[in-house]
N, C-alpha and C positions, 0 to 999 in steps of 0.2 A: 521496361523493367516493372515487375510486379511491386505494388505498394506494400510496405511492411505493416506490421501491427504492433500495438502495445498490449501486453498482458500484465495486469496488476495483481499483486498479492496484498491482501489486507487482513487485519485482525489485531487482536491485542498483542502486546509484547510477549514473547516466548511462545507464540502460537505455532511456530515452525516455519515462518515465512522465508527466512534465509535458506534453511535446509531444503525446502520444497522448490524454491526458485532455482537453486543451484542444480538440483536433480533434474528439473525440467529443462534447464539450459543444456545439460549433458545429453538428454534424449533428443532435443531438437537439433543440436549440432550433429548427432549421429545420423539423423535423417536429412542432413545436407543443408540445414537452415543457417543463415548468418544470424547470430544471437548477440545482442548487446545487453548490458545490465546496468541498472541504476538503483541506488538505495537512497530514499529520502527520509529525513532531511540529510543533505550533504553538508557536513560540518566544516568542510574545507574552504567554502566560499565566505565572503564577508558577511552575507546574510545568514549563512549557516552557523558561523561563529556566534552571531547575536542570538540565534535560537538556542544554541548550546548553553550560553550564559544564562538565558532565561530559564531553561530547564534545571539548571544547577542553582537557581535562586539568586543569581548575581544581577539580574534585571527583573523589573516588575512591569509586565505589560497586561493591559486588559485583554480578554479573550479574543476580541475582534482584531486587535493589533497583532497578537501573536499568530493568529491564523493567516493574516495577510502576509506575515513574514514567511510562514511555511509555503504559502502559495507563490510568493515572489521567488523563493528558493527553487521552486519547480520551473518558473518562467526563466530563470537563469540558464536552464538546460534546454529550453525550447529550440534554439538553433541547432544544437547537437541532435536532439530528438528528431527534428524534421529532416536533417541530413541522413540519419540512419534509416528512417522510414522511407525516404525517397530512394535509398539504395536497396530497399527490399528486406531490411532486417526485421527480425522479431525482437522487440525491446521488452525485457522483463523488468518490472519495477517492484522493488520491495518497499511498499507504501507508495501511494500516488494520490489522485484527486479525492478519493473517498475518505482518506484519513482526516482531511480538514472538515469534511461534512460531518463525520462521526464525532470527532472530538469537539468541533464547534457546536454542533447540535446539543451535545451533552452538557455544554456550558451555556446554553440558552440562546445561541445564535440561530439565525434563520437559514435552514439548509438550502432553500432555493437561492438565497443570495450567495452562499458559498459555492454553489454549482455555477451560477452566472459569472462570478469573478474568474472562474477557471475554464470558461467555455472556449477560450482561444488557445488552450493547450491541446495537444493531440489527445483524442479521447481513446480510452481502452476499447479494444475489440472484446476483451473478456476480463472481468474482475472476479478473482477467486478469494473468498473470505474463509480463512481457517478459524473456525469458531471454537473458542474455549471460554469457560467462565472465568471471572477475575481471580477466584481463589486458586484455579489451576495455574494461572500466570504467576501468582505469588509463590506457589509451590515449586515452580521451575526456576525461579530466580529470587533469592532472599535478599541479597546484598546489592549495593550500588544502584538502587532504583531511583529514577528521577521523580519529580513531584507528581507527575501524572500517574506513574506506575505505583505510587504509594496510596493513591486515592481510590479505594475499591468502589465506593458508591459512584464516583465519576466513571470508572471503568464499566460498571453495570449499565450505565446510560450509553456509553460508547458502544458496547456490545448490542444493545437494543437498536441503536441507529444502524449499525452494520446489518443486523437481521432485517430491518425495515428496507434498507436499500437493496438487499439481496433478492427482493421480490422482482426486480427488474429482469428483463429477458436476457441481457448479456452478463448476468452474474451467476455465480455458483457458490453455494454455501456448503462447506465441508466440515464435518466434525473433526476438529483438530486433536481430540483426545484419543483418537484411534492410533494404533501402531504406525510408525513412520511409513512403512511399506504400503499399508492400506490407504493412507492419505495420498501417497504418491500415485497409486493406481487410480484414485478418483481424480486427481489433478490431470493425469495424462488423458483420461477419458473425457474430461471437460474440454481440454485443449483440442483433442482429436475431433470432437463434435464441432468446435468452433472453427478450426482450420480446415478440416476434412482432407488433410494431407498426410496424416501420420498412419 
């Protein structure tokens, strides 16, 4: 059986990751692919609960500890990921490895260390960054923003990290300010080029 692949969507909050990942899943299933979906962090696990409390200001962690929690949350799903990939599935992730690199780097952590800690997780075949500026994120969601979402200077550094990472060959940077259909067309083209099966 053919080995599956991970496709990761990255970007600031409100960049359209969920919308585009769901659209992509529909297209891939239409073409006969088994598709699985994960959204990180997953707040339903013990580690995810801890992350949620930290984002709501109920816990106070240093940046390195918080990113290790995010990474541990992904490792919780490694057995499931490996099972799906072994079965030939395409696993779409709404946030994945690059989020810890981007948010960690924005808080002064070493991006090489953040990559190293995650090297035993299944690596994405393709990472798609939906690029929007922080003020666009704020415009799309005014209320109920967590502590990261309220910190616009931090988000500017996060965006810069994503843009830096997107220079890698297996990445695609897409302007998330475009109409939804235009973004979706670019996503499909990027996936078609990577999979060569659509």
